[in-house]
N, C-alpha and C positions, 0 to 999 in steps of 0.2 A: 188635734190637729184641724180639724172642719173651722177651728174659730181661728187658728191663725191664718189658713187660707182665705176665710171670709174678709180678717184684718188687711193680707196683703190686697185683695180683690179691692176695700175699701179706701186704702192707700193710693192705687194705682189710679180709680176714680176720682179722686181727689187732687192728686196731680195732675191727668189733664181735664180737669175741670177749670184748676185754675189758669193752665198755661193757655184754655179756649178763653178765658175771662182778660188776659192780657194780650192774646192778638186780638182782640174784639168782637169775638165770636160768643154775643150773648146767649142765643137761643142755645148754640152747644154747651155752653157752660152751664146755663140753668139746669139744661138736662142731665148734665153730668153731676152736677154738685145735688141737685133734688134725688137722686141717685143715692148718694153719701148719706144726706140726711134719715132717708127713708131706712136706710141699714144701720146708720149710728148716729140715732137723735141728740147723742151726747159731743157731739163734734164741734168746737167752738169756732175753729178754723171755718167749715163747712159753711155755718152758717152765715160767717162774719163775708165771706164772697159771696155767696148765694145773696146777702143784701146788696151787693153791686150791680147783680145781674136780672134784676124782677123789676117790673115796669114801675109800679105805683107807689108813691110815700107809705102810703099803710103797707104794702106787703113788706117796703125795707124794714121798717117800723119794726114789724112783728119777728121779722129774723133778725131784727138788735138785739130784741126783747128778749129771745131764744137763747141768744149768747148772753146776753148779761145774765139771764137765771142761771145758767150753766157757771158762770164764772162774773161774781157782780163786781169784780175789778178791773174787768177786759176796759182798757182803757180807750179803745178805737170803736168797743160799742157806744160808751157814754158820749165821745164826741160825734158820732155817726147819731147817736138818739138826738143831741143837743141841737144838731144842724138841723134835722126833720122835723123837730119841733118849733124851732123858727121859722121855716118854710110854713108848717100849716096856721102859724099863729097863736101858739101856744104861750102861755108867759111863762108858767111855770112847769117842771117836769111833774109827771102824773104821781099821786100819793101811793108810796110800798115801792118805789121805785129806788135803788141802789146806787144812789146821787147822794153825796155828801155835801152840808152846807159848806164846809168850806172849800169846796173847788173854784178855782180861778172862775170870772166869768169869761165867757169868749173873745178870743184876743182880737182886737179890732186892727185890721193894715190900714193907715188913711191913704197909701199912696199906691197900693194894689190890691185887685180885686178878691175876695176871698178863695179858697182852692178849691170851694164848691165850684165858682164861677169860671176858673180857667179849665180850658179843654185840657184834661191829662189823662195819660192812658193808665189803665189799670196796674200796671206792673210799676208805674213811678208813684201811686198812690199805696203804693203796702209798701210795707216792709217786707224785704225776702227771706223763705224759708229754704231749710235743705229739702226738696222735694224730689231729688233726683240720687238721694243714698238709697241703696238695696235695702238696709234695714233702719225705716224713720224710726225714729225717736215715741215712745209712747204718747208723750204727752206735748207736742210739738210748740214752740213758742208760738203764740198768736199775732200774726200783723193785723196792722188796723185795716177796717172795712175798705173796700174800694168809695173812693168817694163818689160822689154822684155828680151827672155834669157831661157837655159832649166829647165825644174823642176828639183829640186833637188834628185829626186827619179827616174830620168826616164831612168838612165843605171842600166839595168837588173843584169848586172854581180858584182853590189854594196853587199855586205854581207848581205843577210836576215834576220839576227840576229842586227849587229851595225851599219849598213848602210856604211861601208868602203869601199873604193875603193878596187876590188880586180882584179885579171888576169884572162882569162877565163880557164888557166890552172891550177890555183890553188886548191889544194885539199881542203886546208884549210885556214880559215880567219887570215890574220898576225895579224890582231889588236884584234880580241877576241880570237880567235883559234878555233873556231867552224867548223867543218866537212862541206866541199861546195858541197861533192858528197854524193847521195843517194843512197841504193839500191831498183829497182822497179821492180815489177812484169811485164812481154814480156806480159802478157793479163792481164788487170784490173780485167776482169771479168769472170767467167767459160764459158770455151768454151763451144761449144754444144758437140764437142766429147768427153771432159771430164763428161758431164751429161748422155752420152752414154758408157762410161768405169764407171760409180758407175752404171747404168741399170744392166749390166753384171755381176759387180762384186756382186750385190745384188743377182743375178742368179746363179753365183758361189759358195753363199753362202748356195740359198735355195737347190740347187740340191745335194750337199752332205748329207745337213742335209736329203733329200727324200731319199738319196741312204741308209742311215744308217737304218731308220725308217722303210725301205724296207725289210733290211737286218734283221733288229732286227725281224721282223714280222716274216719271212721265217723261222729265228731260233727256235724261239719259236713254230711256228704250227709244226717243226720236232721233237720239243721235247714234245710235247703234251699239252703245255702252251695256255690257253686260251686269258689271258692278257701279250701282249708282253712287256708291260712298266714295269713291275715287274723283267722283265729280265736286263734290263737296269743297274742296281745295281750291278748284277754281274759281268757285262763285264767291270765294271768302277772297280773291285776292291772292293766295298761296299759289306757289309752283305745284305743279302734281306731275301725273306721268301719262295723262291724258292727251292725245296726239292735239294739237291746235284745231286743225278743222273739225275735229268730233266735238270740241270745245265751244265752236264756233256756231255748230249746230245747234247745241244745245242752246247758245245763247239766244237765239233766230226762236228756239220753242218759248223759253222762259227767261225772259231780260234778267239781267242781274238787277237793276234796281227795283224788282219784283219781290227778290230774296232778303234784302237787306233789312226792310222796316219790319218782314218778318221774325227776323232773329233781334232787331233793336226791341219788338215787341216783348219778343219771349225771355229778353234778360229781363227788360223792364215788368214784365207781371210776377218773375220769381222775387224781385226786390219787394213788391207790394205784397206776396203772399207770407215774407218774413216780417215786415213790418205789421202784417195783420193779427199776426200771432204774437208779436212782443206789444202789441196796441200802441202804436206811436200815432199819436194825434194827428203829425201829418199826412198820415197814411189813411184815413178819414177821408181826406180831401182829394187824395191820388186814387182812392178807390173809385170815387166818380169817376175820376178821369180815367180812370184803367177800363170803367164801362163804358165810355165813351168812345173809349181806344178801340174796345171790341166790336164795336158796331162798325168802326173805321175799317177795321179787316175785315168786316162783311161785304164790305165796297170793295174793297182791295181783292177780293176773290170774287167777284163779278167781271172785277178789270182782267183779272188773269185771263179769264174765260174768254173773253172779247179779244183779246189783245194775242190769242194763239196765232200761230199760221193756218195757213187753211186747210194742209191735211191734218191738223191736229183738231178740225171743227167739231170731230163726232163725240170726242171724249171731253175736249175743255170744256163746255158751256155745262157738264156733269160734275165735274171735279168744282168749277165757280160756285153753280148754286149749292153745294155740300156745304164749301166751305162758307159761303154766305151766310145761308140759312143757319148754320149750328152756331155762328159766333151772333149772328143778329138774338136767339133767343138768350145766349148769356151774357148778352150786354144788357138788354130787358130787364133778367132776373136781378142782375148785378143791380141796377139803379134803382128797382124798389127795394132790395135788401138794405144797401145803402143808408136807408130812411130809419131802420130798427136797429143802427147800429150805435146810436148816439152815446147810450150811456156806457157805452166798455169803453169809448176813448176820452170824455171827456171827465173835469173834475171838477170837487167842491170845496169850497174851505169848510176847516171843521175845526171846533174848540178842543183844545186838548184839556180832558178832564181828569182828575183825580178819580180814577174809579177803576175796580178790579177788573181782568180782563175776563172776558165771559166764556172763555175755555178753561182758565183756572179754577178749577173744580175740585182738586185733591192736590196734598202735600207736594212732592215732586213737579207738578203742575207751575204751582204758586212758586215752588224755591226758583223756577225754570225761569220764569216770568221776572222773578225777582233778581236775578241774573242779567239777566239781556236788557232791563232797563238800568242796572247800575251801570255797564257798559256803555250805555247811551248817556251817561249822567244823568239822568232823570232817579234821582235820588229819592224825592216823595214819593214818586210810584212804585219806586223799588222797597220804599218802607212798607208803605201798606200791605204787598204780596208776600213781604218777609214776612211781617207780623202776622199775618194768618196763616203762612207755613208753621212759624212755632207751634200755632194751636195745633194742625196735623200731625206733626212731628216733634210732638214733645219730649222725645226721649233723644235726638241728633243732634250733635252738636253745628251742623253745618249751618241751619238756618238762622239762629242765634248769632252765629260768627258773624255770617253776612248782613244780618240786623245792626250788627254793634259797627260794623263798617260802614254801613249807612249812615248811621247814626253819624260817625262821625264826619263824614263827609258833608252832614245837615248840621254841621257844629250842635248837636243837641247831646251834651258829654253826660247830661242827667240820665238821657236813656241808653247812650252807650254802655254806663257802667250797670244798667240793669240785665242788659242782653248778653254783658262778660258774666256778669255773676251766675247767671242762667247756665252757660256755656260751661264754667267753672265745675258748677255742681256735678254738670254731666258728665264731664271728662277734666278730672282734675290737673291731669300730666299734658293737656294738649298742649304743645308749644306755640301754637297760633291765638290763645285767649294771650300769655305773656306777651307775644309781640305786639296784638294789638290795644292791651292794658298798657305796653308801654308806651305805644303811640299816643293813645289817651291821654296818660300824665302829662307829655309834653303838648300836648293839644290845648291842655287846659291849663297848663302852666303859661306860657307864649300867646295864649290865644290868637295862633296864627291861623290865617284861611284853609277851608277844607282840601284834604287830600284830594290827587284828582284820579288816582288808580279806583279801580272797580275791586270790591270783595271778591277774593280767590274763591 
């Protein structure tokens, strides 16, 4: 019973390690495959895949020799050793190695680079095995060792839409004509200074509102009215129930042309506060103008005190002093503050690079990023996130199906086949697999442009 459990554990590690290798997670794949060979030193398939995720040629050679010692007829190991020794400059294989003299020389393609030179994914470099079965065969058919070479999406200057090669200075992709530079805020989150500005702007709204109420209250008291709110429509030019003689008395104390500037300023300040929160660039300049208007309100407060009637001379200078003093302080603070807000409102140009999102650190986050980029038709960006998601979620079909649809849009039909086969082994009866397989067959036959809809 313990041996059966141990065997199941090794099979799980092997499946997860191969999935990680396919998705480009070399360190994770190396860790998992090392656990496999430590528990089962005679696992040929583990040695083959391990040879594709180690760093040096010597380590690759050692892994392939281990596989060849266990299975002298293993063709992938033979081909892998031949490539490694060619790279190391060896003219002939080492003595005692299980390579027959009748083996044909390595094929040379005159018009195309050798497979080792072509950026390929691990999934495209190996024969696919059925790792998703609940009861894997005791002796699985070995696939060829992952060939060395760079990942096909490793160049961060590839177009994030179509994966075409671009130069760092290109403004748009020469293949798909998508823009490769975008405008981004200098500061992603609102700064502490901006929140201070919002607080002051709120104060600059509350303060003139308070001034307006005090002014209205004072005018009503001088005119002999008990409820000063009844006087507001008269100052706005609207019909009111206040007797005309009381309205005239109020206008003599506080003329109407002193009230309208306060109301206009109140509305302007509210608009500025909304623009500050939304970080509209014109508001940066309006905010400075608003600070100057606050200073203007201070002068208006002095004018209110000087323009009152003789009977009001005892109270009016006090009102004007309070109004002008508070507005003057607010205006000076706002002028100083606006100098600290430039990064909140201005943008820089940034080159779109083929990189993983910094916050995509687990399977669901990677899958979510892949879906998001697919909706934006950034297929190469979607591909690198979905490939990594398959390594974190090797037993779920969603990342494989999304990856297959993404490869269809990139017209990488060979990679789409690999992703669909992985999805089919996990869920053989999934109708989405058959649907995408049908689309794939049609695309390969017609060689039509990529589909426009994002993966479901």
